[in-house]
C-alpha positions as a Markdown table, in Angstrom:
| # | Residue | x | y | z |
|---|---|---|---|---|
| 1 | Met | 117.6 | 42.6 | 8.9 |
| 2 | Ser | 120.5 | 44.2 | 10.6 |
| 3 | Leu | 122.6 | 42.8 | 13.5 |
| 4 | Ser | 121.5 | 45.8 | 15.5 |
| 5 | Trp | 117.8 | 44.9 | 15.0 |
| 6 | Leu | 118.5 | 41.2 | 16.0 |
| 7 | Leu | 120.4 | 42.3 | 19.2 |
| 8 | Arg | 117.5 | 44.6 | 20.2 |
| 9 | Phe | 114.9 | 42.0 | 19.4 |
| 10 | Gly | 116.8 | 39.5 | 21.5 |
| 11 | Ala | 117.1 | 42.1 | 24.3 |
| 12 | Val | 113.3 | 42.6 | 24.3 |
| 13 | Cys | 112.9 | 38.8 | 24.4 |
| 14 | Gly | 115.3 | 38.6 | 27.3 |
| 15 | Val | 113.2 | 41.1 | 29.3 |
| 16 | Leu | 110.0 | 39.2 | 28.5 |
| 17 | Thr | 111.7 | 35.9 | 29.5 |
| 18 | Gly | 112.9 | 37.5 | 32.8 |
| 19 | Leu | 109.4 | 38.9 | 33.5 |
| 20 | Ser | 107.8 | 35.5 | 32.7 |
| 21 | Leu | 110.0 | 34.0 | 35.4 |
| 22 | Gly | 110.0 | 36.8 | 38.0 |
| 23 | Val | 106.3 | 37.8 | 38.0 |
| 24 | Pro | 104.9 | 34.3 | 38.4 |
| 25 | Gly | 107.7 | 33.5 | 40.9 |
| 26 | Ala | 106.8 | 36.5 | 43.1 |
| 27 | Ile | 103.1 | 35.7 | 42.9 |
| 28 | Glu | 103.6 | 32.0 | 43.6 |
| 29 | Ala | 105.4 | 32.8 | 46.9 |
| 30 | Phe | 102.0 | 33.7 | 48.2 |
| 31 | Thr | 99.5 | 31.7 | 46.2 |
| 32 | Gly | 101.3 | 28.7 | 44.9 |
| 33 | Glu | 100.9 | 27.8 | 41.2 |
| 34 | Thr | 97.8 | 29.2 | 39.5 |
| 35 | Leu | 96.3 | 29.1 | 36.1 |
| 36 | Gly | 97.7 | 32.6 | 35.4 |
| 37 | Thr | 101.2 | 31.9 | 36.6 |
| 38 | Ser | 101.4 | 28.6 | 34.8 |
| 39 | Phe | 100.2 | 30.2 | 31.5 |
| 40 | Val | 102.8 | 33.1 | 31.8 |
| 41 | Ala | 105.7 | 30.7 | 32.7 |
| 42 | Gly | 104.7 | 28.2 | 29.9 |
| 43 | Val | 104.4 | 30.7 | 27.1 |
| 44 | Gly | 107.3 | 32.9 | 28.3 |
| 45 | Ala | 109.9 | 30.2 | 27.7 |
| 46 | Ala | 109.4 | 30.8 | 23.9 |
| 47 | Phe | 111.3 | 34.1 | 24.3 |
| 48 | Ala | 114.5 | 32.6 | 25.7 |
| 49 | Ala | 116.2 | 31.4 | 22.5 |
| 50 | Pro | 116.2 | 34.8 | 20.8 |
| 51 | Ala | 117.5 | 36.3 | 24.1 |
| 52 | Leu | 120.3 | 33.8 | 24.3 |
| 53 | Thr | 121.2 | 34.4 | 20.7 |
| 54 | Ala | 121.5 | 38.1 | 21.3 |
| 55 | Phe | 123.7 | 37.6 | 24.4 |
| 56 | His | 125.9 | 35.3 | 22.3 |
| 57 | Leu | 126.2 | 37.7 | 19.4 |
| 58 | Arg | 127.1 | 40.5 | 21.8 |
| 59 | Gln | 130.0 | 38.5 | 23.2 |
| 60 | Ser | 130.9 | 36.0 | 20.5 |
| 61 | Ala | 134.2 | 37.6 | 19.4 |
| 62 | Ala | 135.5 | 37.6 | 23.0 |
| 63 | Ala | 134.0 | 34.3 | 24.0 |
| 64 | Gly | 135.9 | 32.2 | 21.5 |
| 65 | Arg | 135.4 | 28.4 | 21.2 |
| 66 | Leu | 134.0 | 28.0 | 24.8 |
| 67 | Gly | 131.4 | 30.6 | 23.9 |
| 68 | Ala | 130.4 | 28.9 | 20.7 |
| 69 | Ile | 130.2 | 25.5 | 22.4 |
| 70 | Ala | 128.3 | 26.9 | 25.4 |
| 71 | Tyr | 125.9 | 28.7 | 23.1 |
| 72 | Ala | 125.2 | 25.5 | 21.1 |
| 73 | Val | 124.6 | 23.4 | 24.2 |
| 74 | Asn | 122.5 | 26.2 | 25.8 |
| 75 | Val | 120.3 | 26.8 | 22.8 |
| 76 | Leu | 119.6 | 23.1 | 22.5 |
| 77 | Gly | 118.9 | 22.9 | 26.2 |
| 78 | Leu | 116.6 | 25.9 | 26.0 |
| 79 | Gly | 114.7 | 24.4 | 23.1 |
| 80 | Leu | 114.2 | 21.2 | 25.1 |
| 81 | Phe | 113.4 | 23.0 | 28.3 |
| 82 | Ala | 110.9 | 25.4 | 26.6 |
| 83 | Gly | 109.0 | 22.3 | 25.6 |
| 84 | Val | 109.2 | 20.9 | 29.1 |
| 85 | Ser | 108.0 | 24.2 | 30.6 |
| 86 | Phe | 105.2 | 24.5 | 28.1 |
| 87 | Ser | 104.1 | 20.9 | 28.7 |
| 88 | Leu | 104.3 | 21.0 | 32.5 |
| 89 | Asn | 102.7 | 24.5 | 32.8 |
| 90 | Leu | 100.0 | 24.2 | 30.1 |
| 91 | Val | 99.2 | 20.5 | 29.9 |
| 92 | Val | 100.3 | 18.5 | 32.9 |
| 93 | Phe | 99.0 | 21.3 | 35.2 |
| 94 | Phe | 95.5 | 20.6 | 34.1 |
| 95 | Leu | 95.6 | 16.8 | 34.4 |
| 96 | Asp | 94.2 | 14.9 | 37.3 |
| 97 | Gly | 97.0 | 14.1 | 39.8 |
| 98 | Ser | 96.9 | 10.4 | 39.2 |
| 99 | Val | 97.0 | 10.8 | 35.4 |
| 100 | Ala | 99.9 | 13.3 | 35.7 |
| 101 | Ala | 101.8 | 10.9 | 37.9 |
| 102 | Glu | 101.2 | 8.0 | 35.5 |
| 103 | Leu | 102.3 | 10.1 | 32.6 |
| 104 | Leu | 105.5 | 11.2 | 34.3 |
| 105 | Arg | 106.4 | 7.5 | 35.3 |
| 106 | Gly | 106.9 | 6.3 | 31.7 |
| 107 | Pro | 109.2 | 7.4 | 28.9 |
| 108 | Thr | 108.1 | 11.0 | 29.4 |
| 109 | Arg | 110.1 | 11.0 | 32.7 |
| 110 | Val | 113.3 | 10.0 | 30.9 |
| 111 | Ala | 112.7 | 12.7 | 28.2 |
| 112 | Leu | 112.1 | 15.3 | 30.8 |
| 113 | Leu | 115.2 | 14.4 | 32.8 |
| 114 | Gly | 117.3 | 14.4 | 29.7 |
| 115 | Ser | 116.1 | 17.8 | 28.8 |
| 116 | Val | 116.9 | 19.1 | 32.2 |
| 117 | Val | 120.4 | 17.7 | 32.0 |
| 118 | Val | 121.1 | 19.4 | 28.7 |
| 119 | Phe | 119.5 | 22.7 | 29.9 |
| 120 | Val | 121.5 | 22.7 | 33.2 |
| 121 | Ala | 124.8 | 21.9 | 31.4 |
| 122 | Gly | 124.2 | 24.6 | 28.7 |
| 123 | Ser | 123.2 | 27.3 | 31.3 |
| 124 | Leu | 126.3 | 26.6 | 33.4 |
| 125 | Leu | 128.6 | 26.6 | 30.3 |
| 126 | Phe | 127.1 | 29.8 | 28.9 |
| 127 | Gly | 127.3 | 31.5 | 32.3 |
| 128 | Leu | 131.0 | 30.5 | 32.4 |
| 129 | Ser | 131.5 | 31.8 | 28.9 |
| 130 | Met | 130.0 | 35.2 | 29.8 |
| 131 | Leu | 132.4 | 35.4 | 32.7 |
| 132 | Lys | 135.4 | 34.4 | 30.6 |
| 133 | Ala | 134.5 | 36.9 | 27.8 |
| 134 | Gly | 133.9 | 39.8 | 30.2 |
| 135 | Val | 131.7 | 41.6 | 27.8 |
| 136 | Leu | 128.4 | 41.4 | 29.7 |
| 137 | Pro | 128.0 | 42.3 | 33.4 |
| 138 | Arg | 129.7 | 39.7 | 35.5 |
| 139 | Val | 127.2 | 39.7 | 38.4 |
| 140 | Ala | 124.4 | 39.1 | 35.9 |
| 141 | Ala | 126.4 | 36.3 | 34.2 |
| 142 | Val | 126.8 | 34.6 | 37.6 |
| 143 | Gly | 123.1 | 35.1 | 38.2 |
| 144 | Tyr | 122.3 | 33.5 | 34.9 |
| 145 | Gly | 124.7 | 30.6 | 35.4 |
| 146 | Leu | 123.4 | 29.8 | 38.9 |
| 147 | Ser | 119.7 | 30.7 | 38.9 |
| 148 | Leu | 118.6 | 29.0 | 35.7 |
| 149 | Pro | 120.1 | 25.6 | 36.5 |
| 150 | Leu | 118.6 | 25.9 | 40.0 |
| 151 | Leu | 115.2 | 26.6 | 38.7 |
| 152 | Ala | 115.3 | 23.5 | 36.5 |
| 153 | Leu | 116.6 | 21.3 | 39.3 |
| 154 | Leu | 114.1 | 22.6 | 41.9 |
| 155 | Ala | 111.1 | 22.6 | 39.5 |
| 156 | Pro | 109.6 | 19.4 | 40.9 |
| 157 | Leu | 109.5 | 20.9 | 44.4 |
| 158 | Pro | 106.5 | 22.8 | 45.8 |
| 159 | Asp | 106.7 | 26.6 | 45.6 |
| 160 | Thr | 108.5 | 28.2 | 48.5 |
| 161 | Pro | 109.9 | 31.7 | 49.2 |
| 162 | Leu | 113.4 | 30.3 | 48.4 |
| 163 | Ile | 112.2 | 29.2 | 44.9 |
| 164 | Ser | 110.5 | 32.5 | 44.4 |
| 165 | Gly | 113.7 | 34.2 | 45.3 |
| 166 | Ile | 115.6 | 32.2 | 42.7 |
| 167 | His | 112.9 | 33.1 | 40.1 |
| 168 | Leu | 113.5 | 36.8 | 41.0 |
| 169 | Leu | 117.3 | 36.4 | 40.7 |
| 170 | Ala | 116.8 | 34.8 | 37.2 |
| 171 | Cys | 114.5 | 37.6 | 36.3 |
| 172 | Ala | 117.0 | 40.3 | 37.4 |
| 173 | Ser | 119.9 | 38.6 | 35.7 |
| 174 | Leu | 118.1 | 38.2 | 32.4 |
| 175 | Ile | 116.8 | 41.8 | 32.4 |
| 176 | Trp | 120.3 | 43.1 | 33.3 |
| 177 | Leu | 121.9 | 41.1 | 30.5 |
| 178 | Ser | 119.2 | 42.3 | 28.1 |
| 179 | Leu | 119.7 | 46.0 | 29.0 |
| 180 | Ala | 123.5 | 45.6 | 28.5 |
| 181 | Thr | 122.9 | 44.0 | 25.2 |
| 182 | Trp | 120.4 | 46.7 | 24.1 |
| 183 | Ser | 122.7 | 49.5 | 25.1 |
| 184 | Arg | 125.5 | 48.2 | 22.9 |
| 185 | Ser | 123.3 | 47.0 | 20.0 |
| 186 | Gly | 124.1 | 50.0 | 17.8 |
| 187 | Glu | 127.7 | 48.9 | 17.6 |
| 188 | Pro | 127.6 | 45.6 | 15.6 |
| 189 | Gly | 130.9 | 43.7 | 15.5 |
| 190 | Val | 132.4 | 45.8 | 18.3 |
| 191 | Val | 133.0 | 43.8 | 21.4 |
| 192 | Ser | 132.7 | 46.1 | 24.4 |
| 193 | Pro | 135.3 | 46.0 | 27.2 |
| 194 | Ala | 134.3 | 44.4 | 30.4 |
| 195 | Val | 131.1 | 46.0 | 31.8 |
| 196 | Pro | 131.4 | 46.8 | 35.5 |
| 197 | Ala | 129.4 | 44.5 | 37.7 |
């Protein structure tokens, strides 16, 4: 498997991750959470780690130690948060309200909160590393570093147009980063100069 293939695979996964956030977010602005939007959001999180890996590979030479640390924390946070997203959207969503409340009062709550902390820290660090490296689009890097932590922190709140807007910002940021990664995927080992915002 070539580096070019891995970058393109990750870019496709990034588009799928973005769409799994943006499409349900747009729908939920009008309907609230539904079976369909929960399914897409829960399953879509599986595509995030390959996308992050491709973004990291695209910028790793320029990102230095901060990039490596940010990637490590973010990939661990994504793994944890993908489990949280899957559980909340495809398990807890179907439980009776009192059962779900009881489940989320015990040790599960601590595990969920710990996962959110690692995910938020990793997303902030990786967004910062993208800005420092200057390889991927800066506006998309800021969108990544702000929208993903906000989604995790605002997840317990009811769906609102503001939260839907944050879903759409995350979607746009991930797709933009993915397109930038794809467009340079034929040049393995070459770190592109700063991409205009």
